[in-house]
N, C-alpha and C positions, 0 to 999 in steps of 0.2 A: 505492499500500498504504500509505503511512503516513497518507494522506486517512482511508481505511479504519480505520486504528487508531483515529485521532483520534474519528471519528464513533461507532465502538464504545465507546469510553472514553466519552465523552458521552453516548450514549445509556443506557449502564449506571448511570452516578453520575444521572443524570436519573431514571430508573427506579428505581433504591434511596430516593433523596432522597423521589419520592413516593410509593413503597412506604410509606417509613418516617413520613413526613408522617401517610400514612392510618392506618398503626397507633395513632401517637399518639392522633390524635383517637378513634379508637375505644375504645380504654384510658381517656381522660379523662372522655370521655363516658361509658363503664361505671363508673368511678369514682364522676362526680358525681352520675349516677344511683343507684347504691348508696346514697352519703351522702343523697339525697334522700327515697330509700324509706325508707332505717332512718328520716329524721325524720316522714314521713306516717304509717309503721308506729307510734311512739310517738304523735303527736298524735292519730290515729286513736283508738288506746287508752284514751287520756285523755278525747276526748269521748265514745267509749261508755261509758267507766264514771260519765261526768257526765250521760248519759239514762240509767243502769241506778239512780243514784243519785236523779235526778229521780222516775223512777215509783214506784220504792221507797217513797220519801220519801211521795209522793203515796196509796201505799197503804198503809202505815202510819198515815199522817193520816186516812184515811177509816178505817180497824179502829178505830183510838183512838176516834173520833167515836160510830162503832157502839156499841162498847162502854160509852162515855160513856151513852147516849140509852139504852140498856139497863138502864145504874143505877140512871137518874135515874126511869125510868118502873117499874121490878119491884121494885128496891132490892135485888135480889140482889145479892150480892157478889160472885157468881161472874164477874160482868163486870169484875172490877177488874183480875183476873190478866192476862186480854187486854189491857186499856186500858194496864198496865204496861209490858207485854213492846211491846207498840206504842208506846207513848209514846218507850219507850228507843231502839227500832231507829229511830221517826223523828229523836230528835236525833243519834243514831249516822249516820244518812246525812244530815242536813243536814252535820254537817262536814265527812263525807267530798266531799259536794257543792259545799262554800264552799273547799276544800282547793285550792291550786295558785295561780301565777301567774296562769294564763287566766282560773278563777274569780271573783279575788279583782280583777281588770281590769273584769271584767261589771259597767257600774252599776247593774243591777236585783239583783243579789246579797245588799246590805244590805239594802233592804227586804224579801227572801225571809224572810233572819233575821230580822228585827223581825217579820214579820208569825205566822211558825211559831211562834217564844215567844210572841207573844199570843195563838196557838190555845191551845195548851198552858196557859198559864194558865190562859184564859178555860174550860180542859175541867177542869183542877185545882180551880179555885174553886167550878165547880158541884158536884164529887164531894164536895167538902169541905163544904158547904153541905149535901148531902144526908145524907152521913155524919153530919154531927151533928144531924139530924132537923127541918132549916130546908128542909120539901118548898117551901114556898112563896117563899123568896128563891133558892134554885137556879132552880126554874120563871120565874121572873123573869130570870135571866140568857138563859134561853134563848130568852123570847120576845123580850126586846130584835135578835134575830137578828144580835146583832154576831158571835155563834160560823160564821154563813152566811157573812156579808160576809167575815171573813176568810180562809175555807175557798175562797171563790169568787177573792179577790186570790191568795189560792196558787196557785190552780188556774193563773190566767193566767199568772203566776213560773214556776210547772214546768213549764208550755205553752212559754214562751218559753225557757226553759232546756234542753226538749228540741228545740225547733226549730231552734235556735242548733247543736247539738251535733251535729243530721241535716246540717243545710246546711255543717258544717263537714267532716265526715265525706266528704260528696257532692263538696265542693272537692278535698280530697284526693284524692277518688278519680279525679275528671277530672283533675288533674294528673299522677298517676299514667299514667294512660292515656294522657295526652297526651307524656311522658315515653318512653314507651316506646314511642309510636307514632317520635317524633323518633331515640331510639337506632336501630329498626328502619330508618328510611331513613339514617340515616348507616352504618349497618353494610351496605346496600345499595350507598350509593354508594362506601362505601371498597374495598368486593367489587368493584365493577365498575372501579374505578380502579386496583386489586392487580391484577384481571385484565388490563384493556388492557396495562398498565405489563410483566406476564410477556411478554403477547403480543406487542406491541412489541421488547421486548430477546430475545425467540427469535426473532422476524423477521430482528432485525438480527445476529444471532450466525450464523445460516443465511446472508443474506446476504454476512457475512462471508468465513463459508467457502467461499460457492460462487466469491467473487472471487480468496480465496488459492487454490482448487484451480483456478482459470482460469487466474491469475499461475504459478503451481506448474507446470500444462502448458506452460505458455508460455513459461517457464524451462527445462523440460525440449527443448520441441523446438527452444529456441535451442542448448541445449547439446550435442543431438544433431546439428544442423546445423551448428556449431561445430566439432564431433568429426571429423565426415563432412570437413569443410574441411583441417582442420588435417591428416587423413589423408593427405587426397590431396595437400598440398602437402608433408609427410611423404614421402611414395613419388616426389614429384616431385624432391625434393631429394638423397633416395637417388639416383634413378636420373642426375639430373645431377651427382653428388658419383662414382658408379662410373662414370660416363661421365670426368667429368675426370681418377678415378686412373686410369683403362686408356690415355686419352690421352698423362697426363703422364708415365707407362709407359712406353708406345710411344716418348714423345721421349728419357726418359733411356737406353731399349735403342738408338733411332737413334743417339744422340750417343756412346754407349758405343762403337758400332762404329764410328758414324765416327772416333774417338779414335782405336781398337785399327786401324782402315785408314790415319790418318794414322803411328802407330807405326810399321806393317809397313813405310809408305813411307820412312819415316827409316831403318827396319833396310835396307832395298835401296841406301838412297841411302849409309849407311854401310858397306857390303859393298864400292862401286861406287869410294868415294875411296880414296886412297892417302896422303894427308898423317893424318899423328898426330894433327896437332892438330885437324883438321874430324873424325877419328874420333871423339875424346873429346868433342868438341860437341855431336856427333848424340848419342853415348851419352846425355851428361845429359840431351839434349832427350828422347828417349826415356824416360829416368826420369822425365821430369817430365809427360811425357803420358800413360803410365802410371798414375803416383799421381792425376792429375785422370779417368781412364779406371775406376780402382777405387772413385773416389766416384760415380760414374754407375752403376754395376754393383750397388753394394751398393741403391741409391738403386731401380731398378727389379724388385728379387729382395724388398725390404721392404715390408710393408705401411706403414710411416711416412717421409713424403718430407719432412720438415721437420726431421728431426734423424739423425744417425748416431752407430751405438755405434763409438767410436773404436777399442775394444779390437781388435775384429774386422777392423775396415777396416784399422790399422796392421798387423795380423798379416802379413795376403794382402798388403798393399803390400812388408813389408820384407822377407817370404819373397820377391817375386820379384826384390827387387833385389838381394837376397843371392845367387839363380842367378844375373842378369844380373851381378853384380861378379865374380863366380869363373868364368864364360866368359870374362871379358878376364883372367885370370890373379891376380885377389887374392885370396890366402890367408887373411884374419883371418876369425875367425869372430862371427856376431851372435849377440846374448843379448836377448830381452824377456822383462820383467816390465812388462805393461800392466793397470792393474784397469779394471773397466767404468765408463767416463765415457762421458755424451751429450753432441753439442755441435750447434751447427746445420750446415746442410748448408756452405750458403758459406763458414763459418768451419771446417769440416772441410777442405774443400778447401784453405784457406792453410796450414792444419795442418799436411797430409797432403806437400804441397810443400814446406815448411821442413824435416820430418823428411827425406824426400829427399833434400835438397840438403847437411844435416849429416850423415847416413850415409854419402852419398856421396862428400862430404869427407874423412871418417874413414877408410871403404879405402884412399881415394885417396892421402892426405898422412899420415895418423900411423902407415901402415904400406905405406911405397915399397917398391920393387921384388920385389914378393911377400914383403914381412917377414908372417910370423904376428903371429896377437894378437887381441883381444876388443875386440869394440865392444860398449857394453852400452846401450839403450833400456830408460825406465823411464817410466810414467806414473801419478801417483797422484791421486786425488783429496784435494783439501784441503777446510777445512770455510769456509763462509759463500761456495759459488758460485765456489770458485776448484779449480785443478787445476793441476799442475804437471810437465812434460815434461823431462825429463833425456836427454840423448846423452853416454857420455863414453867416453873409450877409454887406453889406457893406451900410447899410442904417443911420438912424438919432440917433442911438446908445441908451444905456441905460439913463436914465433921473432920478433924484428924484422924481420930480412927473410927471407921466405920461400925456400926450397930449391927451389921449384916455379916453372915461369912460366905461372902459371893467369891467365886473364882476369879472373876476380875479378866474373863475372856470376852466379856461384853465389851469394855471400855479398851483392850487392844484392838477389838472389830471396827471399833469406832476412830481410833488412830489409825489405823490402816486404811482406811474409806477416807478419811481426811485428807491424808498422803495421795492417795490415788486423786483426788479432786486439786491435788497443788494447793492444799490450807489446810489450818487448825482449827480443833474445838477450843473454844475460847470459856472457860466455865465461870461465872460471877456467882459471887455468893451474894444472899437478898435477905430479907431481912423480913418478912419470913422466905423460905424459899431458895432455889436456884434457877440461875439461866443459863443456858448452853446456846453459845451464838457461832453459825458459822456463815465464812463470806467468801464465796465462790465465782470463780469466772464461767459467763453462760457463753460465751463466744463459741460457735459451733464449726468453726474452720477449725482441723487437725493441729 
């Protein structure tokens, strides 16, 4: 595509340059030929005027000479008026013929002036002698043939002027024709060049459009193929994800069932033993198994297997725990204030086990011998991805030496679960009662 675009640009640029040059040539030739035509017209007009002046000068001299001869032969003064008119016209036409730089540059013009002036002087002299009654003297001038010689000389000069003017006009006319042919030829060549340029540009544009259309079709075909591949891949991924979700749900369901079975076995064992310490240990074990089982139950009944809604999970777990503790004869009540907080699955298990141990300890040791009271569990979302869990009671409180004979396993489990959450339990002694506090991260990224 880039090569095609560069070729198109070069073709268009070259075509425009050639077309512009052709137009410049045509315009330049037209302007130059227009100037030359003006010069030709001017020069032709000058040469035509010279020719007319030469012809009229010859005619005027002949008219004057005829009037002179008529007067000399007849003596009738009626011939003098045409003579004077012809002489005046001849002098004017001589002045017109000799005017201009071109006429003054012709070598024969000076002898022509002298010959015309001499001819007019010769005729004036003979007419003056005739008018004075000196007929013999006037005839003597005629018999010398000087007037005829001057007239012949004048005719030669005028014929040369006429011939020169005709040659100049013919030269200008021929050059004008050559220039017209040249202009026509240049116009034809320029027109051919412009047509070729336009044709080349049109062909290049057409080919470029064809290439663009082919490239567009190829891109569409590739896109269609890619879309089909993506669609098939997406379908495969959706199927794989559905299989994985079904498999994971089945695994969580079986794990939950297995935990329920283990809890049931522990419960049977609890009923079978007679030792109170063993019963207590089995009860605690059953509570811990129940806490883990609730996590798996929430996983296979939820669409999200990566995180757990702590509020719902803790409500269910603590409700079951309260029911179990009441069966064992504990009369304390459990109150929950749980905000909606999401936590990763593994950390939710650790938190659930820790909460179960803290609440169990509160039931057993904060209110011994079935003493009534209240245990409060609060879950609160803090800022900057932190959450706080508080378990507090109004019982006997902490003492340096516990009055019960516990094994200390629950405390160890709490500490291990807190370490898993990358935190630790803070115990605060109250008057009365005890407060246990955990602050943990709720960031879902691993």
